[in-house]
N, C-alpha and C positions, 0 to 999 in steps of 0.2 A: 093922482096920476104920476107915473114915473116916465123918465126918458132914458134912452140908451146911455150908459156911462154913469148914471146916478149911483152914488154910494148909499147903501141901505143897511140898516141893522135888522137882522132876522129875529123877530120876537116869538116865532113859532114856525114849525115847518112839518106838515104831514109827510112830505116827500122823504125827508131825512132829518129826524129829530136831533141828530148831532150838530146840525147847523144853528140851532137855537142859541141866541146870544152872540153870534158872530156877525161880522160885517162882510159885505160882498158888493158886487156891482151888477146893475141891471144890464142885460145884453140885448133885450128886445128892442127892435127899431120901431115897432108898432104896438099898440095896446094888445094884450092877450085876447085870443079868440077861442073857438071851439077845439082847435087842434091841441092846445095845452090845457083845456078845461078851464079857461079864464085865469090861468096862473102865469105869473112873471117868471122868467128864467134869470136866476141869480148865479153869477160866477165869481171866481177869485175869492172864495171863502177860506179855503185851507188846502194845503197840499194833499191832505187825506180825504177831502170831501169834493166830489165831482159837482158840476153845476146842478142846482136844484130848482124845482118849480114851486113857487109860493103864491098863495092868494094875497091880494092887496092888504087884507086885515092882518096878515102875518108879517108885514114889513113896516118899518119906520124909516123915513128919510133922515139922514144924518146932517143934511145941510151943507155937504161938501161937494 
């Protein structure tokens, strides 16, 4: 489970494969639901990559 502001490493992303291997921050205040298809919103990935939606198994907590 993640919280808003948690830094994560994206280990895979159906939404935008360019995000794979990059780090970003979770922006969701609540756990993902049906509106996002059960995916977390990750932002601050890159200047060239907009926020992406990732499943829990596509993310790894960085501990920061």
